[in-house]
C-alpha positions in Angstrom: -92.5 53.9 -44.5 -89.2 55.5 -45.7 -89.0 59.3 -45.9 -87.6 60.7 -49.2 -86.2 64.1 -49.9 -86.2 65.1 -53.6 -83.4 67.6 -54.6 -84.0 69.0 -58.0 -84.0 72.5 -59.4 -86.3 71.8 -62.4 -89.9 72.0 -61.2 -91.2 69.5 -63.9 -88.6 66.8 -63.1 -89.1 67.4 -59.4 -92.8 66.7 -59.8 -92.2 63.5 -61.8 -89.7 62.2 -59.2 -92.2 62.9 -56.5 -94.9 61.0 -58.4 -92.7 58.0 -59.0 -91.8 57.8 -55.4 -95.4 57.9 -54.3 -96.2 55.0 -56.6 -94.2 52.8 -54.2 -96.2 52.1 -51.0 -93.0 51.8 -49.0 -92.0 55.4 -49.5 -93.4 58.9 -48.8 -92.2 62.4 -49.7 -90.7 64.2 -46.7 -90.0 67.4 -48.7 -88.6 68.7 -52.0 -85.9 71.4 -52.3 -84.1 73.2 -55.2 -80.4 72.8 -54.4 -77.8 71.0 -52.2 -77.6 73.8 -49.6 -81.4 73.6 -49.0 -81.1 69.8 -48.8 -78.3 70.0 -46.3 -80.2 72.5 -44.1 -83.3 70.2 -44.2 -81.5 67.0 -43.3 -79.8 68.6 -40.3 -83.2 69.3 -38.8 -85.3 66.4 -40.1 -85.0 62.6 -40.4 -84.6 61.5 -44.1 -84.0 57.9 -45.1 -83.4 58.5 -48.8 -82.4 61.5 -51.0 -83.2 61.6 -54.8 -80.4 63.9 -56.0 -79.6 65.9 -59.1 -76.1 67.0 -60.0 -76.5 70.3 -61.8 -78.0 72.8 -59.4 -77.3 76.4 -58.3 -75.7 77.4 -54.9 -74.5 73.8 -54.1 -74.5 71.0 -56.7 -75.2 67.4 -56.1 -71.5 66.3 -55.8 -70.7 69.1 -53.3 -73.8 68.1 -51.3 -72.7 64.5 -51.2 -69.3 65.5 -49.9 -70.8 67.6 -47.2 -73.2 64.8 -46.3 -70.4 62.4 -45.8 -68.1 64.9 -44.0 -70.8 65.7 -41.5 -71.7 62.0 -41.1 -75.4 62.6 -41.8 -77.1 59.2 -42.1 -79.1 59.0 -45.3 -78.8 57.0 -48.5 -78.7 58.7 -51.9 -80.0 57.8 -55.4 -78.6 60.0 -58.2 -81.2 61.1 -60.9 -79.4 63.4 -63.3 -78.5 64.4 -66.8 -74.8 64.0 -66.0 -73.6 60.9 -67.9 -69.9 61.5 -67.9 -67.5 58.9 -66.4 -65.9 61.3 -63.9 -69.2 62.3 -62.2 -70.4 58.7 -62.1 -67.1 57.6 -60.6 -67.0 60.3 -58.0 -70.6 59.8 -56.8 -70.1 56.0 -56.6 -67.0 56.6 -54.4 -69.2 58.7 -52.2 -71.6 55.8 -51.7 -74.7 56.3 -53.8 -77.2 53.5 -54.0 -77.9 53.9 -57.7 -77.3 56.3 -60.6 -80.1 57.0 -63.1 -79.5 59.1 -66.2 -82.4 61.3 -67.5 -84.6 60.5 -69.2 -85.4 57.2 -67.4 -88.4 54.9 -67.3 -90.6 54.4 -64.3 -89.6 50.7 -64.1 -85.9 51.7 -63.8 -86.7 54.2 -61.1 -88.6 51.5 -59.1 -85.6 49.2 -59.5 -83.5 51.9 -57.8 -86.0 52.1 -54.9 -85.9 48.3 -54.6 -82.1 48.4 -54.3 -82.5 50.8 -51.3 -85.2 48.6 -49.6 -83.0 45.5 -50.2 -80.1 47.2 -48.4 -82.3 48.4 -45.5 -84.0 45.0 -45.1 -80.6 43.3 -45.0 -79.2 45.7 -42.4 -82.2 45.8 -40.2 -83.2 42.2 -40.5 -80.5 40.8 -38.2 -78.1 41.9 -35.5 -75.5 39.5 -36.7 -74.6 39.5 -40.4 -73.7 36.3 -42.3 -71.8 36.3 -45.6 -75.1 36.1 -47.6 -76.4 39.2 -45.9 -73.1 41.1 -46.3 -73.0 40.2 -50.0 -76.5 41.5 -50.5 -75.7 44.8 -48.7 -72.6 45.4 -50.7 -74.2 44.6 -54.1 -77.4 46.6 -53.2 -79.5 43.6 -54.2 -82.0 41.3 -52.5 -80.8 38.0 -51.1 -81.4 35.1 -53.3 -84.8 33.5 -52.8 -86.0 30.0 -53.6 -88.2 31.4 -56.3 -86.1 32.4 -59.4 -87.8 34.5 -62.1 -87.0 34.6 -65.8 -84.9 37.5 -67.2 -87.0 40.7 -67.3 -89.3 39.7 -64.5 -88.9 41.8 -61.3 -90.7 40.5 -58.2 -92.0 43.9 -57.1 -93.4 44.7 -60.5 -94.9 41.2 -60.8 -96.7 41.7 -57.4 -98.1 45.1 -58.5 -99.5 43.5 -61.7 -100.9 40.5 -59.8 -102.7 42.9 -57.4 -104.8 44.1 -60.3 -106.5 40.7 -60.4 -107.8 40.4 -56.9 -111.3 40.0 -58.1 -111.5 36.7 -59.9 -114.6 37.7 -61.9 -113.0 40.8 -63.5 -111.4 40.7 -66.9 -108.6 43.2 -67.6 -106.8 44.4 -70.8 -103.1 45.1 -71.0 -103.9 48.7 -71.8 -106.1 49.1 -68.7 -103.4 47.7 -66.4 -100.7 49.8 -68.0 -102.7 53.0 -67.5 -103.6 52.1 -63.9 -100.0 51.3 -62.8 -98.1 53.8 -65.0 -96.2 51.0 -66.7 -95.6 50.6 -70.4 -97.9 48.4 -72.4 -94.9 46.3 -73.6 -93.8 45.6 -70.0 -97.4 44.7 -68.9 -97.8 42.3 -71.8 -94.5 40.6 -70.9 -95.7 40.1 -67.4 -99.2 38.8 -68.1 -97.8 36.4 -70.7 -95.6 35.0 -67.9 -98.5 34.8 -65.5 -100.6 32.9 -68.1 -97.7 30.4 -68.5 -97.5 30.1 -64.7 -101.3 29.4 -64.5 -102.0 32.4 -62.4 -104.1 34.1 -65.3 -106.3 32.8 -68.0 -106.8 34.7 -71.3 -109.7 35.3 -73.7 -110.1 37.2 -77.0 -112.6 40.1 -76.9 -114.2 40.5 -80.3 -116.6 43.2 -79.2 -114.2 46.1 -79.6 -115.7 47.5 -82.8 -112.3 47.0 -84.4 -109.2 44.9 -83.9 -109.9 42.1 -81.3 -108.0 42.4 -78.0 -106.8 40.0 -75.4 -108.4 40.0 -71.9 -107.1 38.4 -68.7 -108.5 37.3 -65.4 -107.3 35.3 -62.4 -107.7 31.6 -62.5 
């Protein structure tokens, strides 16, 4: 399990970032701090795999922290999660080697994509002592290696697996709204995925007329 340090001075945003990290079973929160100096002090004493980093913070901002991190050769990856949407900040942080750059406000799905980029890079690096061109390309692009299974546009494998996991019991019917609430994903996104799973034959659908109002669609595993 990868250890994550959240660096954010806004308590509400910090809490949201922590919740989003915990939704991915491959990650856990090591700690949360309010500025770059606290983050630097923590990393010097503790192993951290990934830092979720804001830019605008007191004492030491995110860019200053990144520079110190690289100068001191402290090994950890960084995802920027910030309100800074200017070209200069983006360019500077990308040159300092961040995995991804998310501008507030962002959706849960986009946050999970950033985490997937990190795991893709780690899997590529740790999966082999000798790197072939395909592995090198996947590391540089921060994306998974191409697999035999290709998904349509808008279908992410990790999100697909999370939705499929809701249908472990073949006898249970589920609504889009119930899945969306359980996983913390938008109803529109869930509907897109279940429609795909119906076409693939993984799910079957039925209309529920007993709602007392507008009929709704229900789904269960074939």
